[in-house]
Every structure is written in C-alpha cells, then in structure tokens.
CHARMM internal coordinates of N, CA and C (Angstrom, degrees):
IC EDIT
DIST 1 N 1 CA 1.4541
DIST 1 CA 1 C 1.5194
ANGL 1 N 1 CA 1 C 110.66
DIST 1 C 2 N 1.2914
ANGL 1 CA 1 C 2 N 116.05
DIHE 1 N 1 CA 1 C 2 N 44.54
DIST 2 N 2 CA 1.4532
ANGL 1 C 2 N 2 CA 121.14
DIHE 1 CA 1 C 2 N 2 CA 177.86
DIST 2 CA 2 C 1.5232
ANGL 2 N 2 CA 2 C 109.59
DIHE 1 C 2 N 2 CA 2 C -57.18
DIST 2 C 3 N 1.3215
ANGL 2 CA 2 C 3 N 116.80
DIHE 2 N 2 CA 2 C 3 N 136.56
DIST 3 N 3 CA 1.4444
ANGL 2 C 3 N 3 CA 120.46
DIHE 2 CA 2 C 3 N 3 CA 176.77
DIST 3 CA 3 C 1.5214
ANGL 3 N 3 CA 3 C 115.16
DIHE 2 C 3 N 3 CA 3 C 89.32
DIST 3 C 4 N 1.3284
ANGL 3 CA 3 C 4 N 117.75
DIHE 3 N 3 CA 3 C 4 N 1.56
DIST 4 N 4 CA 1.4649
ANGL 3 C 4 N 4 CA 120.31
DIHE 3 CA 3 C 4 N 4 CA 179.23
DIST 4 CA 4 C 1.5282
ANGL 4 N 4 CA 4 C 109.40
DIHE 3 C 4 N 4 CA 4 C -95.33
DIST 4 C 5 N 1.3121
ANGL 4 CA 4 C 5 N 115.59
DIHE 4 N 4 CA 4 C 5 N 135.28
DIST 5 N 5 CA 1.4600
ANGL 4 C 5 N 5 CA 121.48
DIHE 4 CA 4 C 5 N 5 CA 178.01
DIST 5 CA 5 C 1.5224
ANGL 5 N 5 CA 5 C 109.33
DIHE 4 C 5 N 5 CA 5 C -116.33
DIST 5 C 6 N 1.3245
ANGL 5 CA 5 C 6 N 115.63
DIHE 5 N 5 CA 5 C 6 N 140.71
DIST 6 N 6 CA 1.4591
ANGL 5 C 6 N 6 CA 120.04
DIHE 5 CA 5 C 6 N 6 CA 177.16
DIST 6 CA 6 C 1.5179
ANGL 6 N 6 CA 6 C 108.71
DIHE 5 C 6 N 6 CA 6 C -87.12
DIST 6 C 7 N 1.3128
ANGL 6 CA 6 C 7 N 116.63
DIHE 6 N 6 CA 6 C 7 N 116.98
DIST 7 N 7 CA 1.4532
ANGL 6 C 7 N 7 CA 122.43
DIHE 6 CA 6 C 7 N 7 CA 177.48
DIST 7 CA 7 C 1.5273
ANGL 7 N 7 CA 7 C 108.38
DIHE 6 C 7 N 7 CA 7 C -100.82
DIST 7 C 8 N 1.3335
ANGL 7 CA 7 C 8 N 116.41
DIHE 7 N 7 CA 7 C 8 N 155.20
DIST 8 N 8 CA 1.4627
ANGL 7 C 8 N 8 CA 118.37
DIHE 7 CA 7 C 8 N 8 CA 177.66
DIST 8 CA 8 C 1.5216
ANGL 8 N 8 CA 8 C 111.44
DIHE 7 C 8 N 8 CA 8 C -147.67
DIST 8 C 9 N 1.3251
ANGL 8 CA 8 C 9 N 114.16
DIHE 8 N 8 CA 8 C 9 N 160.50
DIST 9 N 9 CA 1.4691
ANGL 8 C 9 N 9 CA 121.53
DIHE 8 CA 8 C 9 N 9 CA 179.90
DIST 9 CA 9 C 1.5310
ANGL 9 N 9 CA 9 C 110.42
DIHE 8 C 9 N 9 CA 9 C -119.76
DIST 9 C 10 N 1.3156
ANGL 9 CA 9 C 10 N 116.03
DIHE 9 N 9 CA 9 C 10 N 31.69
DIST 10 N 10 CA 1.4729
ANGL 9 C 10 N 10 CA 119.88
DIHE 9 CA 9 C 10 N 10 CA -177.95
DIST 10 CA 10 C 1.5263
ANGL 10 N 10 CA 10 C 110.83
DIHE 9 C 10 N 10 CA 10 C -58.60
DIST 10 C 11 N 1.3282
ANGL 10 CA 10 C 11 N 116.81
DIHE 10 N 10 CA 10 C 11 N -45.16
DIST 11 N 11 CA 1.4646
ANGL 10 C 11 N 11 CA 120.22
DIHE 10 CA 10 C 11 N 11 CA -178.08
DIST 11 CA 11 C 1.5289
ANGL 11 N 11 CA 11 C 110.82
DIHE 10 C 11 N 11 CA 11 C -59.33
DIST 11 C 12 N 1.3257
ANGL 11 CA 11 C 12 N 117.01
DIHE 11 N 11 CA 11 C 12 N -42.28
DIST 12 N 12 CA 1.4667
ANGL 11 C 12 N 12 CA 121.75
DIHE 11 CA 11 C 12 N 12 CA 179.00
DIST 12 CA 12 C 1.5242
ANGL 12 N 12 CA 12 C 110.53
DIHE 11 C 12 N 12 CA 12 C -63.93
DIST 12 C 13 N 1.3283
ANGL 12 CA 12 C 13 N 115.95
DIHE 12 N 12 CA 12 C 13 N -46.16
DIST 13 N 13 CA 1.4682
ANGL 12 C 13 N 13 CA 119.93
DIHE 12 CA 12 C 13 N 13 CA -179.22
DIST 13 CA 13 C 1.5294
ANGL 13 N 13 CA 13 C 111.06
DIHE 12 C 13 N 13 CA 13 C -65.70
DIST 13 C 14 N 1.3239
ANGL 13 CA 13 C 14 N 117.43
DIHE 13 N 13 CA 13 C 14 N -37.46
DIST 14 N 14 CA 1.4736
ANGL 13 C 14 N 14 CA 120.63
DIHE 13 CA 13 C 14 N 14 CA 176.50
DIST 14 CA 14 C 1.5214
ANGL 14 N 14 CA 14 C 110.39
DIHE 13 C 14 N 14 CA 14 C -62.20
DIST 14 C 15 N 1.3410
ANGL 14 CA 14 C 15 N 115.86
DIHE 14 N 14 CA 14 C 15 N -42.07
DIST 15 N 15 CA 1.4652
ANGL 14 C 15 N 15 CA 120.34
DIHE 14 CA 14 C 15 N 15 CA -179.74
DIST 15 CA 15 C 1.5337
ANGL 15 N 15 CA 15 C 110.92
DIHE 14 C 15 N 15 CA 15 C -62.89
DIST 15 C 16 N 1.3276
ANGL 15 CA 15 C 16 N 116.49
DIHE 15 N 15 CA 15 C 16 N -39.98
DIST 16 N 16 CA 1.4704
ANGL 15 C 16 N 16 CA 120.24
DIHE 15 CA 15 C 16 N 16 CA 177.85
DIST 16 CA 16 C 1.5202
ANGL 16 N 16 CA 16 C 111.35
DIHE 15 C 16 N 16 CA 16 C -60.69
DIST 16 C 17 N 1.3403
ANGL 16 CA 16 C 17 N 116.61
DIHE 16 N 16 CA 16 C 17 N -36.20
DIST 17 N 17 CA 1.4638
ANGL 16 C 17 N 17 CA 121.89
DIHE 16 CA 16 C 17 N 17 CA -178.83
DIST 17 CA 17 C 1.5326
ANGL 17 N 17 CA 17 C 111.82
DIHE 16 C 17 N 17 CA 17 C -90.67
DIST 17 C 18 N 1.3456
ANGL 17 CA 17 C 18 N 115.78
DIHE 17 N 17 CA 17 C 18 N -6.31
DIST 18 N 18 CA 1.4628
ANGL 17 C 18 N 18 CA 121.73
DIHE 17 CA 17 C 18 N 18 CA -178.44
DIST 18 CA 18 C 1.5306
ANGL 18 N 18 CA 18 C 112.25
DIHE 17 C 18 N 18 CA 18 C 56.54
DIST 18 C 19 N 1.3591
ANGL 18 CA 18 C 19 N 115.44
DIHE 18 N 18 CA 18 C 19 N 48.07
DIST 19 N 19 CA 1.4630
ANGL 18 C 19 N 19 CA 119.58
DIHE 18 CA 18 C 19 N 19 CA 176.32
DIST 19 CA 19 C 1.5242
ANGL 19 N 19 CA 19 C 110.06
DIHE 18 C 19 N 19 CA 19 C -122.55
DIST 19 C 20 N 1.3074
ANGL 19 CA 19 C 20 N 115.14
DIHE 19 N 19 CA 19 C 20 N 149.34
DIST 20 N 20 CA 1.4612
ANGL 19 C 20 N 20 CA 121.59
DIHE 19 CA 19 C 20 N 20 CA -179.04
DIST 20 CA 20 C 1.5296
ANGL 20 N 20 CA 20 C 110.70
DIHE 19 C 20 N 20 CA 20 C -84.23
DIST 20 C 21 N 1.3304
ANGL 20 CA 20 C 21 N 114.86
DIHE 20 N 20 CA 20 C 21 N 168.17
DIST 21 N 21 CA 1.4657
ANGL 20 C 21 N 21 CA 119.63
DIHE 20 CA 20 C 21 N 21 CA 174.10
DIST 21 CA 21 C 1.5306
ANGL 21 N 21 CA 21 C 109.72
DIHE 20 C 21 N 21 CA 21 C -58.68
DIST 21 C 22 N 1.3240
ANGL 21 CA 21 C 22 N 116.52
DIHE 21 N 21 CA 21 C 22 N -40.86
DIST 22 N 22 CA 1.4711
ANGL 21 C 22 N 22 CA 120.47
DIHE 21 CA 21 C 22 N 22 CA -178.61
DIST 22 CA 22 C 1.5220
ANGL 22 N 22 CA 22 C 111.28
DIHE 21 C 22 N 22 CA 22 C -63.60
DIST 22 C 23 N 1.3273
ANGL 22 CA 22 C 23 N 117.06
DIHE 22 N 22 CA 22 C 23 N -41.48
DIST 23 N 23 CA 1.4648
ANGL 22 C 23 N 23 CA 120.56
DIHE 22 CA 22 C 23 N 23 CA 179.23
DIST 23 CA 23 C 1.5238
ANGL 23 N 23 CA 23 C 111.27
DIHE 22 C 23 N 23 CA 23 C -66.04
DIST 23 C 24 N 1.3331
ANGL 23 CA 23 C 24 N 116.80
DIHE 23 N 23 CA 23 C 24 N -42.16
DIST 24 N 24 CA 1.4598
ANGL 23 C 24 N 24 CA 120.34
DIHE 23 CA 23 C 24 N 24 CA 177.38
DIST 24 CA 24 C 1.5221
ANGL 24 N 24 CA 24 C 110.45
DIHE 23 C 24 N 24 CA 24 C -64.11
DIST 24 C 25 N 1.3204
ANGL 24 CA 24 C 25 N 116.35
DIHE 24 N 24 CA 24 C 25 N -43.10
DIST 25 N 25 CA 1.4633
ANGL 24 C 25 N 25 CA 120.86
DIHE 24 CA 24 C 25 N 25 CA 179.24
DIST 25 CA 25 C 1.5235
ANGL 25 N 25 CA 25 C 111.29
DIHE 24 C 25 N 25 CA 25 C -58.15
DIST 25 C 26 N 1.3149
ANGL 25 CA 25 C 26 N 116.70
DIHE 25 N 25 CA 25 C 26 N -42.40
DIST 26 N 26 CA 1.4585
ANGL 25 C 26 N 26 CA 121.58
DIHE 25 CA 25 C 26 N 26 CA 179.17
DIST 26 CA 26 C 1.5291
ANGL 26 N 26 CA 26 C 110.73
DIHE 25 C 26 N 26 CA 26 C -61.84
DIST 26 C 27 N 1.3283
ANGL 26 CA 26 C 27 N 116.85
DIHE 26 N 26 CA 26 C 27 N -43.18
DIST 27 N 27 CA 1.4622
ANGL 26 C 27 N 27 CA 121.05
DIHE 26 CA 26 C 27 N 27 CA 179.53
DIST 27 CA 27 C 1.5269
ANGL 27 N 27 CA 27 C 111.98
DIHE 26 C 27 N 27 CA 27 C -67.12
DIST 27 C 28 N 1.3264
ANGL 27 CA 27 C 28 N 116.61
DIHE 27 N 27 CA 27 C 28 N -34.93
DIST 28 N 28 CA 1.4648
ANGL 27 C 28 N 28 CA 121.84
DIHE 27 CA 27 C 28 N 28 CA -176.08
DIST 28 CA 28 C 1.5281
ANGL 28 N 28 CA 28 C 111.38
DIHE 27 C 28 N 28 CA 28 C -84.29
DIST 28 C 29 N 1.3369
ANGL 28 CA 28 C 29 N 116.69
DIHE 28 N 28 CA 28 C 29 N -26.69
DIST 29 N 29 CA 1.4661
ANGL 28 C 29 N 29 CA 120.64
DIHE 28 CA 28 C 29 N 29 CA -178.95
DIST 29 CA 29 C 1.5133
ANGL 29 N 29 CA 29 C 113.21
DIHE 28 C 29 N 29 CA 29 C 89.75
DIST 29 C 30 N 1.3389
ANGL 29 CA 29 C 30 N 116.02
DIHE 29 N 29 CA 29 C 30 N 30.29
DIST 30 N 30 CA 1.4583
ANGL 29 C 30 N 30 CA 121.54
DIHE 29 CA 29 C 30 N 30 CA 176.35
DIST 30 CA 30 C 1.5239
ANGL 30 N 30 CA 30 C 108.12
DIHE 29 C 30 N 30 CA 30 C -129.56
DIST 30 C 31 N 1.3337
ANGL 30 CA 30 C 31 N 116.37
DIHE 30 N 30 CA 30 C 31 N 177.75
DIST 31 N 31 CA 1.4633
ANGL 30 C 31 N 31 CA 119.66
DIHE 30 CA 30 C 31 N 31 CA 178.85
DIST 31 CA 31 C 1.5271
ANGL 31 N 31 CA 31 C 110.76
DIHE 30 C 31 N 31 CA 31 C -82.08
DIST 31 C 32 N 1.3253
ANGL 31 CA 31 C 32 N 115.90
DIHE 31 N 31 CA 31 C 32 N 161.58
DIST 32 N 32 CA 1.4592
ANGL 31 C 32 N 32 CA 120.70
DIHE 31 CA 31 C 32 N 32 CA 175.87
DIST 32 CA 32 C 1.5191
ANGL 32 N 32 CA 32 C 109.94
DIHE 31 C 32 N 32 CA 32 C -61.80
DIST 32 C 33 N 1.3256
ANGL 32 CA 32 C 33 N 116.11
DIHE 32 N 32 CA 32 C 33 N -37.82
DIST 33 N 33 CA 1.4650
ANGL 32 C 33 N 33 CA 120.65
DIHE 32 CA 32 C 33 N 33 CA 179.41
DIST 33 CA 33 C 1.5326
ANGL 33 N 33 CA 33 C 110.99
DIHE 32 C 33 N 33 CA 33 C -62.27
DIST 33 C 34 N 1.3207
ANGL 33 CA 33 C 34 N 117.15
DIHE 33 N 33 CA 33 C 34 N -36.56
DIST 34 N 34 CA 1.4654
ANGL 33 C 34 N 34 CA 120.20
DIHE 33 CA 33 C 34 N 34 CA 177.47
DIST 34 CA 34 C 1.5216
ANGL 34 N 34 CA 34 C 110.19
DIHE 33 C 34 N 34 CA 34 C -63.01
DIST 34 C 35 N 1.3317
ANGL 34 CA 34 C 35 N 117.35
DIHE 34 N 34 CA 34 C 35 N -45.34
DIST 35 N 35 CA 1.4664
ANGL 34 C 35 N 35 CA 120.78
DIHE 34 CA 34 C 35 N 35 CA 177.67
DIST 35 CA 35 C 1.5210
ANGL 35 N 35 CA 35 C 109.45
DIHE 34 C 35 N 35 CA 35 C -59.68
DIST 35 C 36 N 1.3376
ANGL 35 CA 35 C 36 N 117.07
DIHE 35 N 35 CA 35 C 36 N -43.30
DIST 36 N 36 CA 1.4587
ANGL 35 C 36 N 36 CA 121.37
DIHE 35 CA 35 C 36 N 36 CA 179.92
DIST 36 CA 36 C 1.5273
ANGL 36 N 36 CA 36 C 111.37
DIHE 35 C 36 N 36 CA 36 C -61.06
DIST 36 C 37 N 1.3258
ANGL 36 CA 36 C 37 N 117.99
DIHE 36 N 36 CA 36 C 37 N -45.49
DIST 37 N 37 CA 1.4634
ANGL 36 C 37 N 37 CA 120.01
DIHE 36 CA 36 C 37 N 37 CA -177.53
DIST 37 CA 37 C 1.5298
ANGL 37 N 37 CA 37 C 111.92
DIHE 36 C 37 N 37 CA 37 C -70.05
DIST 37 C 38 N 1.3271
ANGL 37 CA 37 C 38 N 117.42
DIHE 37 N 37 CA 37 C 38 N -29.51
DIST 38 N 38 CA 1.4694
ANGL 37 C 38 N 38 CA 120.31
DIHE 37 CA 37 C 38 N 38 CA 174.61
DIST 38 CA 38 C 1.5259
ANGL 38 N 38 CA 38 C 109.17
DIHE 37 C 38 N 38 CA 38 C -70.70
DIST 38 C 39 N 1.3236
ANGL 38 CA 38 C 39 N 117.17
DIHE 38 N 38 CA 38 C 39 N -46.75
DIST 39 N 39 CA 1.4746
ANGL 38 C 39 N 39 CA 121.82
DIHE 38 CA 38 C 39 N 39 CA -179.66
DIST 39 CA 39 C 1.5160
ANGL 39 N 39 CA 39 C 111.91
DIHE 38 C 39 N 39 CA 39 C -56.68
DIST 39 C 40 N 1.3194
ANGL 39 CA 39 C 40 N 116.68
DIHE 39 N 39 CA 39 C 40 N -41.37
DIST 40 N 40 CA 1.4605
ANGL 39 C 40 N 40 CA 120.91
DIHE 39 CA 39 C 40 N 40 CA -175.69
DIST 40 CA 40 C 1.5291
ANGL 40 N 40 CA 40 C 112.80
DIHE 39 C 40 N 40 CA 40 C -85.83
DIST 40 C 41 N 1.3297
ANGL 40 CA 40 C 41 N 117.06
DIHE 40 N 40 CA 40 C 41 N -1.26
DIST 41 N 41 CA 1.4530
ANGL 40 C 41 N 41 CA 120.66
DIHE 40 CA 40 C 41 N 41 CA 176.44
DIST 41 CA 41 C 1.5133
ANGL 41 N 41 CA 41 C 115.79
DIHE 40 C 41 N 41 CA 41 C 81.66
DIST 41 C 42 N 1.3294
ANGL 41 CA 41 C 42 N 117.01
DIHE 41 N 41 CA 41 C 42 N 10.26
DIST 42 N 42 CA 1.4663
ANGL 41 C 42 N 42 CA 120.10
DIHE 41 CA 41 C 42 N 42 CA 179.04
DIST 42 CA 42 C 1.5201
ANGL 42 N 42 CA 42 C 112.37
DIHE 41 C 42 N 42 CA 42 C -83.84
DIST 42 C 43 N 1.3275
ANGL 42 CA 42 C 43 N 117.06
DIHE 42 N 42 CA 42 C 43 N -13.69
DIST 43 N 43 CA 1.4677
ANGL 42 C 43 N 43 CA 121.74
DIHE 42 CA 42 C 43 N 43 CA -177.61
DIST 43 CA 43 C 1.5196
ANGL 43 N 43 CA 43 C 109.07
DIHE 42 C 43 N 43 CA 43 C -140.83
DIST 43 C 44 N 1.3231
ANGL 43 CA 43 C 44 N 115.68
DIHE 43 N 43 CA 43 C 44 N 133.97
DIST 44 N 44 CA 1.4650
ANGL 43 C 44 N 44 CA 121.36
DIHE 43 CA 43 C 44 N 44 CA 176.80
DIST 44 CA 44 C 1.5265
ANGL 44 N 44 CA 44 C 107.71
DIHE 43 C 44 N 44 CA 44 C -96.07
DIST 44 C 45 N 1.3276
ANGL 44 CA 44 C 45 N 117.83
DIHE 44 N 44 CA 44 C 45 N 121.30
DIST 45 N 45 CA 1.4708
ANGL 44 C 45 N 45 CA 119.58
DIHE 44 CA 44 C 45 N 45 CA -176.55
DIST 45 CA 45 C 1.5252
ANGL 45 N 45 CA 45 C 112.21
DIHE 44 C 45 N 45 CA 45 C -72.06
DIST 45 C 46 N 1.3133
ANGL 45 CA 45 C 46 N 114.97
DIHE 45 N 45 CA 45 C 46 N 157.48
DIST 46 N 46 CA 1.4597
ANGL 45 C 46 N 46 CA 119.78
DIHE 45 CA 45 C 46 N 46 CA 171.86
DIST 46 CA 46 C 1.5270
ANGL 46 N 46 CA 46 C 107.92
DIHE 45 C 46 N 46 CA 46 C -67.60
DIST 46 C 47 N 1.3033
ANGL 46 CA 46 C 47 N 115.61
DIHE 46 N 46 CA 46 C 47 N 164.32
DIST 47 N 47 CA 1.4603
ANGL 46 C 47 N 47 CA 120.18
DIHE 46 CA 46 C 47 N 47 CA 177.46
DIST 47 CA 47 C 1.5182
ANGL 47 N 47 CA 47 C 110.77
DIHE 46 C 47 N 47 CA 47 C -59.06
DIST 47 C 48 N 1.3188
ANGL 47 CA 47 C 48 N 116.56
DIHE 47 N 47 CA 47 C 48 N -42.91
DIST 48 N 48 CA 1.4658
ANGL 47 C 48 N 48 CA 120.87
DIHE 47 CA 47 C 48 N 48 CA -179.36
DIST 48 CA 48 C 1.5270
ANGL 48 N 48 CA 48 C 110.53
DIHE 47 C 48 N 48 CA 48 C -61.78
DIST 48 C 49 N 1.3187
ANGL 48 CA 48 C 49 N 116.92
DIHE 48 N 48 CA 48 C 49 N -45.30
DIST 49 N 49 CA 1.4621
ANGL 48 C 49 N 49 CA 120.09
DIHE 48 CA 48 C 49 N 49 CA 179.77
DIST 49 CA 49 C 1.5248
ANGL 49 N 49 CA 49 C 110.97
DIHE 48 C 49 N 49 CA 49 C -64.64
DIST 49 C 50 N 1.3245
ANGL 49 CA 49 C 50 N 117.46
DIHE 49 N 49 CA 49 C 50 N -41.52
DIST 50 N 50 CA 1.4652
ANGL 49 C 50 N 50 CA 121.02
DIHE 49 CA 49 C 50 N 50 CA 177.89
DIST 50 CA 50 C 1.5264
ANGL 50 N 50 CA 50 C 110.61
DIHE 49 C 50 N 50 CA 50 C -60.59
DIST 50 C 51 N 1.3270
ANGL 50 CA 50 C 51 N 116.83
DIHE 50 N 50 CA 50 C 51 N -42.55
DIST 51 N 51 CA 1.4641
ANGL 50 C 51 N 51 CA 120.53
DIHE 50 CA 50 C 51 N 51 CA 178.36
DIST 51 CA 51 C 1.5253
ANGL 51 N 51 CA 51 C 111.31
DIHE 50 C 51 N 51 CA 51 C -64.97
DIST 51 C 52 N 1.3153
ANGL 51 CA 51 C 52 N 116.88
DIHE 51 N 51 CA 51 C 52 N -39.84
DIST 52 N 52 CA 1.4685
ANGL 51 C 52 N 52 CA 120.43
DIHE 51 CA 51 C 52 N 52 CA 178.88
DIST 52 CA 52 C 1.5266
ANGL 52 N 52 CA 52 C 111.60
DIHE 51 C 52 N 52 CA 52 C -66.56
DIST 52 C 53 N 1.3294
ANGL 52 CA 52 C 53 N 116.95
DIHE 52 N 52 CA 52 C 53 N -39.00
DIST 53 N 53 CA 1.4655
ANGL 52 C 53 N 53 CA 120.79
DIHE 52 CA 52 C 53 N 53 CA 177.21
DIST 53 CA 53 C 1.5235
ANGL 53 N 53 CA 53 C 109.52
DIHE 52 C 53 N 53 CA 53 C -62.44
DIST 53 C 54 N 1.3227
ANGL 53 CA 53 C 54 N 116.23
DIHE 53 N 53 CA 53 C 54 N -47.29
DIST 54 N 54 CA 1.4606
ANGL 53 C 54 N 54 CA 120.39
DIHE 53 CA 53 C 54 N 54 CA -179.82
DIST 54 CA 54 C 1.5223
ANGL 54 N 54 CA 54 C 111.07
DIHE 53 C 54 N 54 CA 54 C -60.33
DIST 54 C 55 N 1.3107
ANGL 54 CA 54 C 55 N 116.76
DIHE 54 N 54 CA 54 C 55 N -44.20
DIST 55 N 55 CA 1.4681
ANGL 54 C 55 N 55 CA 120.89
DIHE 54 CA 54 C 55 N 55 CA 179.70
DIST 55 CA 55 C 1.5264
ANGL 55 N 55 CA 55 C 110.25
DIHE 54 C 55 N 55 CA 55 C -62.24
DIST 55 C 56 N 1.3309
ANGL 55 CA 55 C 56 N 116.78
DIHE 55 N 55 CA 55 C 56 N -45.09
DIST 56 N 56 CA 1.4688
ANGL 55 C 56 N 56 CA 120.61
DIHE 55 CA 55 C 56 N 56 CA -178.96
DIST 56 CA 56 C 1.5261
ANGL 56 N 56 CA 56 C 111.63
DIHE 55 C 56 N 56 CA 56 C -62.68
DIST 56 C 57 N 1.3343
ANGL 56 CA 56 C 57 N 116.49
DIHE 56 N 56 CA 56 C 57 N -32.09
DIST 57 N 57 CA 1.4616
ANGL 56 C 57 N 57 CA 120.49
DIHE 56 CA 56 C 57 N 57 CA -179.08
DIST 57 CA 57 C 1.5228
ANGL 57 N 57 CA 57 C 112.71
DIHE 56 C 57 N 57 CA 57 C -91.60
DIST 57 C 58 N 1.3300
ANGL 57 CA 57 C 58 N 116.66
DIHE 57 N 57 CA 57 C 58 N -5.90
DIST 58 N 58 CA 1.4548
ANGL 57 C 58 N 58 CA 121.02
DIHE 57 CA 57 C 58 N 58 CA 176.81
DIST 58 CA 58 C 1.5204
ANGL 58 N 58 CA 58 C 114.36
DIHE 57 C 58 N 58 CA 58 C 72.64
DIST 58 C 59 N 1.3338
ANGL 58 CA 58 C 59 N 116.17
DIHE 58 N 58 CA 58 C 59 N 30.12
DIST 59 N 59 CA 1.4690
ANGL 58 C 59 N 59 CA 121.56
DIHE 58 CA 58 C 59 N 59 CA 179.29
DIST 59 CA 59 C 1.5222
ANGL 59 N 59 CA 59 C 108.97
DIHE 58 C 59 N 59 CA 59 C -133.59
DIST 59 C 60 N 1.3370
ANGL 59 CA 59 C 60 N 116.68
DIHE 59 N 59 CA 59 C 60 N 172.66
DIST 60 N 60 CA 1.4605
ANGL 59 C 60 N 60 CA 120.04
DIHE 59 CA 59 C 60 N 60 CA 177.03
DIST 60 CA 60 C 1.5259
ANGL 60 N 60 CA 60 C 110.02
DIHE 59 C 60 N 60 CA 60 C -84.25
DIST 60 C 61 N 1.3145
ANGL 60 CA 60 C 61 N 116.31
DIHE 60 N 60 CA 60 C 61 N 159.81
DIST 61 N 61 CA 1.4643
ANGL 60 C 61 N 61 CA 121.50
DIHE 60 CA 60 C 61 N 61 CA 177.97
DIST 61 CA 61 C 1.5329
ANGL 61 N 61 CA 61 C 109.37
DIHE 60 C 61 N 61 CA 61 C -57.68
DIST 61 C 62 N 1.3235
ANGL 61 CA 61 C 62 N 116.25
DIHE 61 N 61 CA 61 C 62 N -40.20
DIST 62 N 62 CA 1.4638
ANGL 61 C 62 N 62 CA 120.78
DIHE 61 CA 61 C 62 N 62 CA -179.40
DIST 62 CA 62 C 1.5266
ANGL 62 N 62 CA 62 C 112.63
DIHE 61 C 62 N 62 CA 62 C -65.35
DIST 62 C 63 N 1.3369
ANGL 62 CA 62 C 63 N 117.17
DIHE 62 N 62 CA 62 C 63 N -25.27
DIST 63 N 63 CA 1.4565
ANGL 62 C 63 N 63 CA 120.62
DIHE 62 CA 62 C 63 N 63 CA 176.75
DIST 63 CA 63 C 1.5269
ANGL 63 N 63 CA 63 C 111.50
DIHE 62 C 63 N 63 CA 63 C -72.25
DIST 63 C 64 N 1.3303
ANGL 63 CA 63 C 64 N 116.71
DIHE 63 N 63 CA 63 C 64 N -23.53
DIST 64 N 64 CA 1.4624
ANGL 63 C 64 N 64 CA 121.00
DIHE 63 CA 63 C 64 N 64 CA -176.80
DIST 64 CA 64 C 1.5260
ANGL 64 N 64 CA 64 C 112.30
DIHE 63 C 64 N 64 CA 64 C -101.27
DIST 64 C 65 N 1.3166
ANGL 64 CA 64 C 65 N 116.89
DIHE 64 N 64 CA 64 C 65 N -45.79
DIST 65 N 65 CA 1.4543
ANGL 64 C 65 N 65 CA 121.59
DIHE 64 CA 64 C 65 N 65 CA -173.00
DIST 65 CA 65 C 1.5289
ANGL 65 N 65 CA 65 C 112.01
DIHE 64 C 65 N 65 CA 65 C -108.26
DIST 65 C 66 N 1.3167
ANGL 65 CA 65 C 66 N 115.90
DIHE 65 N 65 CA 65 C 66 N 139.83
DIST 66 N 66 CA 1.4620
ANGL 65 C 66 N 66 CA 121.14
DIHE 65 CA 65 C 66 N 66 CA 175.28
DIST 66 CA 66 C 1.5228
ANGL 66 N 66 CA 66 C 109.25
DIHE 65 C 66 N 66 CA 66 C -149.22
DIST 66 C 67 N 1.3311
ANGL 66 CA 66 C 67 N 115.59
DIHE 66 N 66 CA 66 C 67 N 156.29
DIST 67 N 67 CA 1.4540
ANGL 66 C 67 N 67 CA 121.20
DIHE 66 CA 66 C 67 N 67 CA 176.56
DIST 67 CA 67 C 1.5124
ANGL 67 N 67 CA 67 C 109.96
DIHE 66 C 67 N 67 CA 67 C -92.70
DIST 67 C 68 N 1.3130
ANGL 67 CA 67 C 68 N 115.63
DIHE 67 N 67 CA 67 C 68 N 133.38
DIST 68 N 68 CA 1.4663
ANGL 67 C 68 N 68 CA 120.91
DIHE 67 CA 67 C 68 N 68 CA 175.57
DIST 68 CA 68 C 1.5072
ANGL 68 N 68 CA 68 C 107.07
DIHE 67 C 68 N 68 CA 68 C -115.10
DIST 68 C 69 N 1.3114
ANGL 68 CA 68 C 69 N 115.94
DIHE 68 N 68 CA 68 C 69 N 118.40
DIST 69 N 69 CA 1.4621
ANGL 68 C 69 N 69 CA 120.99
DIHE 68 CA 68 C 69 N 69 CA 179.81
DIST 69 CA 69 C 1.5215
ANGL 69 N 69 CA 69 C 109.83
DIHE 68 C 69 N 69 CA 69 C -80.74
DIST 69 C 70 N 1.3455
ANGL 69 CA 69 C 70 N 115.82
DIHE 69 N 69 CA 69 C 70 N 141.77
DIST 70 N 70 CA 1.4678
ANGL 69 C 70 N 70 CA 120.02
DIHE 69 CA 69 C 70 N 70 CA 176.33
DIST 70 CA 70 C 1.4993
ANGL 70 N 70 CA 70 C 111.32
DIHE 69 C 70 N 70 CA 70 C -74.05
END
COOR INIT
IC SEED 1 N 1 CA 1 C
IC BUILD
C-alpha cells in the first residue's frame, strides 16, 4: 500500500465532546504527546490504541481513521 496515508478526525471528535488531548490520553492509557502525534499524522496508532480512542470518543474506528491514497 505504498503511497497511502492514514488520516484521522480525532481533533474534530474531541471538540464535539469538549475534551482535551490530556483527557483523551488519560482515558486511552497513553501520553498526551502520543495523542498529539496521532492527531497530526506523525504516528500511526496500534490497533488496540485506535480501538481505545474510538471507544473513548463514542464512535467507530472507521468514523475516525481513513486511508487517503496519494
């Protein structure tokens, strides 16, 4: 899958729930910096972390993460 980028809407979903990166990180069990690097696309989360983020935000993984082809 060369050329595919993982896009996400974590920041949008956090805004809808009015929670900070730190609050989401606490719920997911990771650092705030990890949430930041996932949000900005510098880090691809593990499946477990992606599922935990989705659960914490009350949406499906597919609602947050998508592949964008170059």
